[in-house]
C-alpha positions as CSV (number, residue, x, y, z in Angstrom):
1,M,64.8,-236.5,-28.3
2,G,61.4,-234.9,-28.3
3,L,59.8,-232.4,-26.0
4,N,60.2,-232.0,-22.1
5,I,58.0,-230.6,-19.6
6,V,59.4,-229.2,-16.5
7,L,57.5,-228.9,-13.1
8,Y,59.3,-226.8,-10.6
9,E,58.2,-227.9,-7.1
10,P,54.7,-229.1,-7.9
11,E,52.1,-229.2,-4.9
12,I,49.1,-230.8,-6.2
13,P,49.6,-234.6,-6.9
14,A,46.4,-234.5,-9.2
15,N,47.8,-231.8,-11.4
16,T,51.2,-233.8,-11.9
17,G,49.2,-237.2,-12.4
18,N,47.4,-235.3,-15.3
19,I,50.6,-233.8,-16.8
20,G,52.1,-237.4,-16.5
21,R,49.2,-238.8,-18.5
22,T,49.5,-236.2,-21.3
23,C,53.2,-236.7,-21.6
24,V,52.5,-240.4,-21.8
25,A,50.0,-239.6,-24.5
26,T,52.3,-237.1,-26.3
27,G,55.6,-239.0,-26.0
28,T,57.0,-236.0,-23.8
29,R,59.4,-236.6,-21.2
30,L,58.6,-235.1,-17.9
31,H,61.3,-233.5,-15.2
32,L,60.2,-232.9,-11.5
33,I,62.1,-230.5,-9.6
34,E,62.1,-231.2,-6.0
35,P,60.9,-230.5,-3.1
36,L,57.5,-231.8,-4.3
37,G,54.5,-231.2,-2.4
38,F,53.3,-235.0,-2.2
39,Q,54.8,-238.4,-2.5
40,L,54.9,-240.1,-6.1
41,T,52.9,-243.2,-4.6
42,E,49.8,-241.0,-3.6
43,K,46.5,-242.2,-4.5
44,A,45.6,-238.8,-6.1
45,L,48.8,-238.9,-8.5
46,K,47.9,-242.5,-9.5
47,R,44.2,-241.7,-10.1
48,A,44.9,-238.6,-12.3
49,G,47.7,-240.6,-14.2
50,M,45.6,-243.6,-14.3
51,D,47.5,-246.8,-15.4
52,Y,49.8,-244.5,-17.4
53,W,52.3,-243.7,-14.9
54,P,54.4,-246.9,-15.4
55,Q,54.7,-245.8,-19.1
56,L,56.0,-242.4,-18.3
57,D,59.6,-241.0,-18.8
58,V,60.1,-239.2,-15.7
59,T,63.3,-237.8,-14.1
60,R,63.6,-236.1,-10.7
61,Y,65.9,-233.5,-9.7
62,I,67.1,-232.4,-6.1
63,D,66.7,-228.8,-7.0
64,Y,66.9,-226.4,-10.0
65,Q,70.7,-226.3,-9.9
66,D,70.5,-230.0,-10.2
67,F,68.2,-229.7,-13.4
68,L,70.6,-227.3,-14.9
69,E,73.5,-229.4,-14.3
70,K,71.9,-232.6,-15.9
71,N,70.6,-230.8,-19.0
72,P,73.4,-228.5,-19.9
73,G,72.6,-226.1,-23.0
74,A,68.8,-227.0,-22.7
75,K,66.5,-224.4,-24.3
76,V,63.8,-224.0,-21.5
77,Y,60.7,-221.9,-22.1
78,M,59.1,-220.5,-18.7
79,A,55.4,-220.2,-18.5
80,T,54.6,-217.6,-16.2
81,T,51.8,-214.8,-15.6
82,K,54.8,-212.5,-15.6
83,G,56.1,-213.3,-19.1
84,R,56.2,-210.4,-21.7
85,R,55.7,-212.8,-24.9
86,V,52.6,-215.0,-25.5
87,Y,53.2,-218.6,-25.9
88,T,52.3,-218.5,-29.6
89,E,55.0,-216.2,-30.4
90,V,57.7,-218.9,-29.8
91,A,59.2,-220.9,-32.3
92,Y,59.6,-224.2,-30.3
93,E,62.7,-226.5,-30.9
94,P,61.7,-230.2,-31.1
95,D,63.9,-230.9,-28.0
96,C,63.1,-228.0,-25.9
97,F,62.1,-227.8,-22.3
98,L,58.6,-226.2,-21.1
99,M,58.8,-225.2,-17.5
100,F,55.8,-224.4,-15.0
101,G,56.2,-223.3,-11.5
102,K,54.5,-224.5,-8.5
103,E,50.9,-223.9,-8.3
104,S,51.1,-221.4,-5.0
105,A,53.8,-219.2,-6.5
106,G,54.9,-220.2,-9.8
107,I,58.4,-219.9,-11.1
108,P,60.6,-217.6,-9.0
109,E,61.3,-214.4,-10.3
110,E,65.2,-214.8,-9.7
111,I,65.0,-217.6,-12.3
112,L,62.7,-215.6,-14.9
113,K,64.9,-212.6,-14.3
114,E,67.8,-214.6,-15.8
115,H,65.9,-215.8,-18.9
116,P,63.6,-212.7,-20.0
117,G,63.3,-213.9,-23.5
118,E,62.3,-217.4,-22.7
119,A,59.5,-216.2,-20.3
120,I,56.1,-217.0,-22.0
121,R,52.5,-216.4,-20.9
122,I,49.1,-217.7,-21.6
123,P,46.7,-214.6,-22.4
124,M,43.8,-214.4,-19.8
125,L,41.3,-211.7,-18.9
126,G,41.6,-209.1,-16.3
127,D,42.6,-210.1,-12.9
128,T,42.6,-213.8,-13.4
129,R,45.5,-215.1,-11.3
130,S,46.5,-218.1,-13.5
131,L,45.1,-221.2,-15.2
132,N,45.3,-224.8,-13.6
133,L,48.6,-226.1,-13.9
134,S,47.7,-229.3,-15.9
135,N,45.7,-227.0,-18.2
136,A,48.6,-224.8,-18.9
137,A,51.1,-227.2,-19.5
138,A,48.4,-229.1,-22.1
139,I,47.9,-225.7,-24.1
140,V,51.8,-224.6,-24.4
141,L,52.8,-228.4,-25.1
142,Y,50.2,-228.7,-27.7
143,E,51.2,-225.5,-29.3
144,A,55.1,-226.9,-29.2
145,L,53.7,-230.1,-30.6
146,R,51.6,-228.5,-33.6
147,Q,54.8,-226.4,-34.6
148,N,56.8,-229.3,-34.9
149,G,54.1,-231.4,-37.1
150,F,52.8,-233.6,-34.2
151,S,55.8,-235.9,-35.0
152,Q,54.9,-239.6,-34.9
153,M,51.4,-239.0,-33.2
154,K,48.2,-240.5,-34.6
155,L,46.5,-237.7,-36.6
156,H,43.2,-239.6,-37.5
157,G,40.5,-241.6,-35.5
158,E,38.2,-244.4,-36.4
159,L,34.7,-244.7,-35.3
160,T,33.9,-248.0,-33.4
161,R,30.5,-249.0,-34.7
162,Y,30.2,-246.8,-37.8
163,S,32.3,-245.7,-40.6
164,W,33.1,-242.1,-41.6
165,D,32.1,-243.0,-45.3
């Protein structure tokens, strides 16, 4: 099973590429809800995702309804500046979905209204509109991973030329 990131109509290929790379590094599945603001073959997407893209578990959906139909009963947390709960106040299930909206508009309010308990936010100062999409996805994903014990992830690194001893 594992965690899932859902991008609702992403517009900027570099953000999706960066998120794809993060998904590969964490064993997270990526779900893309169309329409996309770019082609999956674009250079910017490949450059951001580097050579990781072929290793990515990615599913595309023609629209939000298609996503719902193909993932019945999925627990979906929706990251939004309109959320009433901070992302750290949620207990993330090991197979939940973390949804992020398109860069220019976020997740539509009609979708958020249907899920008030799952609308979460990342705290920011003052009138800051939002964080970069790939940064926001990494912040929330790593909190969910932390809560689930970083399952099957490498927790310790080694020096290349030296020893930690």
